[in-house]
C-alpha positions as CSV (number, residue, x, y, z in Angstrom):
1,X,0.9,74.5,66.8
2,X,-2.3,73.0,65.6
3,X,-3.5,69.7,66.0
4,X,-4.5,67.5,63.0
5,X,-8.3,66.6,63.1
6,X,-9.3,63.2,64.5
7,X,-9.4,60.4,62.2
8,X,-12.6,59.6,60.5
9,X,-14.2,56.0,60.5
10,X,-13.1,54.3,57.4
11,X,-15.9,53.8,54.8
12,X,-15.2,51.4,52.1
13,X,-16.0,52.7,48.7
14,X,-15.0,49.3,47.1
15,X,-17.4,47.0,45.0
16,X,-18.3,43.8,46.7
17,X,-16.1,41.0,45.7
18,X,-17.3,39.3,42.6
19,X,-19.3,36.1,42.5
20,X,-20.3,34.0,39.5
21,X,-23.7,32.3,39.5
22,X,-25.2,30.3,36.5
23,X,-28.5,31.9,35.3
24,X,-30.4,29.6,32.8
25,X,-31.8,32.0,30.2
26,X,-33.7,29.3,28.6
27,X,-35.4,27.1,31.2
28,X,-37.4,25.4,28.9
29,X,-36.2,23.0,26.1
30,X,-36.4,24.3,22.8
31,X,-38.8,22.9,20.3
32,X,-38.0,22.4,16.7
33,X,-40.9,21.4,14.4
34,X,-43.0,20.8,17.4
35,X,-40.3,18.2,18.7
36,X,-38.7,19.1,22.2
37,X,-35.1,18.9,21.8
38,X,-33.7,17.8,25.3
39,X,-29.9,17.9,25.7
40,X,-28.3,14.6,27.3
41,X,-27.3,15.1,30.9
42,X,-23.7,15.8,31.3
43,X,-21.3,17.0,34.1
44,X,-18.9,18.3,31.7
45,X,-17.1,20.8,33.9
46,X,-16.8,18.1,36.8
47,X,-15.6,15.3,34.0
48,X,-12.3,17.0,33.4
49,X,-9.4,15.9,35.5
50,X,-6.0,17.3,35.7
51,X,-3.0,15.2,35.1
52,X,-1.4,14.0,38.1
53,X,2.0,13.5,36.6
54,X,3.2,15.6,33.6
55,X,5.2,13.7,31.1
56,X,8.4,14.8,29.7
57,X,8.4,16.3,26.3
58,X,9.7,13.9,23.4
59,X,12.5,15.5,21.5
60,X,11.9,14.5,17.7
61,X,15.6,14.0,16.2
62,X,16.4,15.2,13.0
63,X,15.7,13.1,9.8
64,X,18.5,11.3,8.1
65,X,19.7,13.2,5.1
66,X,19.1,10.0,2.8
67,X,15.6,9.7,4.1
68,X,14.8,13.1,2.8
69,X,16.5,12.8,-0.3
70,X,15.1,9.3,-1.2
71,X,11.6,9.6,0.3
72,X,8.8,8.5,-1.6
73,X,7.3,10.8,-4.1
74,X,3.8,11.5,-4.4
75,X,1.7,13.1,-7.3
76,X,2.2,16.6,-6.1
77,X,6.2,16.2,-5.9
78,X,6.0,14.9,-9.6
79,X,4.0,18.0,-10.5
80,X,6.3,20.2,-8.6
81,X,9.4,18.8,-10.1
82,X,7.8,19.0,-13.6
83,X,7.4,22.8,-13.1
84,X,10.7,23.4,-11.7
85,X,12.4,21.1,-14.5
86,X,10.7,23.5,-17.2
87,X,11.7,26.5,-15.7
88,X,15.4,25.3,-15.3
89,X,15.2,24.2,-18.9
90,X,13.8,27.4,-20.4
91,X,16.2,29.3,-18.3
92,X,16.1,32.5,-15.8
93,X,15.8,35.2,-18.6
94,X,12.4,36.1,-17.5
95,X,13.6,37.0,-14.0
96,X,17.0,38.5,-15.1
97,X,16.1,40.4,-18.4
98,X,14.4,43.4,-16.5
99,X,17.5,44.0,-14.6
100,X,19.6,43.9,-17.5
101,X,21.6,41.1,-16.5
102,X,21.0,38.8,-19.7
103,X,23.1,39.2,-22.8
104,X,21.7,39.2,-26.2
105,X,22.0,35.3,-26.2
106,X,20.3,34.9,-23.0
107,X,20.5,32.1,-20.3
108,X,18.9,29.2,-21.8
109,X,19.8,25.9,-20.8
110,X,17.1,24.2,-22.9
111,X,18.4,26.0,-26.0
112,X,22.0,24.8,-25.2
113,X,21.0,21.2,-24.5
114,X,19.0,21.2,-27.7
115,X,22.5,22.0,-29.3
116,X,24.3,19.3,-27.6
117,X,21.8,16.7,-28.1
118,X,21.7,17.9,-32.0
119,X,25.8,17.6,-32.1
120,X,25.4,13.9,-30.7
121,X,22.4,12.7,-32.7
122,X,23.1,14.5,-36.2
123,X,26.4,16.4,-36.3
124,X,26.0,17.8,-40.0
125,X,22.3,18.8,-39.8
126,X,21.6,22.0,-41.6
127,X,19.9,23.6,-38.6
128,X,23.4,23.2,-36.4
129,X,25.4,24.7,-39.2
130,X,22.9,27.6,-39.4
131,X,23.2,28.2,-35.6
132,X,26.9,27.7,-35.3
133,X,26.8,30.4,-38.3
134,X,24.6,32.6,-36.0
135,X,21.7,32.4,-38.2
136,X,19.2,31.0,-35.9
137,X,18.4,27.5,-36.2
138,X,15.6,25.2,-36.6
139,X,13.6,27.1,-39.2
140,X,12.9,23.8,-41.1
141,X,15.6,24.1,-44.2
142,X,16.2,26.6,-46.9
143,X,13.6,28.8,-48.2
144,X,13.6,29.8,-51.8
């Protein structure tokens, strides 16, 4: 039976606890164009106070649907509506055609609307007869 060696005195290899010390790297006030710039005295960190009472969060209710739909429009809203309206009028052919989802006639609401308005305004117009006959439309009349 062998006895273990006696314990050695404990020697700490830890670093001493960290401490913070303010070191002024620029003890003299800077000069700009021969004028010495001195900052206003301040007690910034000491001037900050923590609130004593926390205020409860305010929950914002969802807006009324009518308030969203009938909200006042601004200039950017009108420009966006113009672009969206033009895109809908011309139709989604440019998006659907590369995928092969558009027929030879295409999906053109503006073209169809033009025909409807033409039927209402001038039902016997030549361009409408040409369009109904599949000969295009709106060429400006007959050519010799």
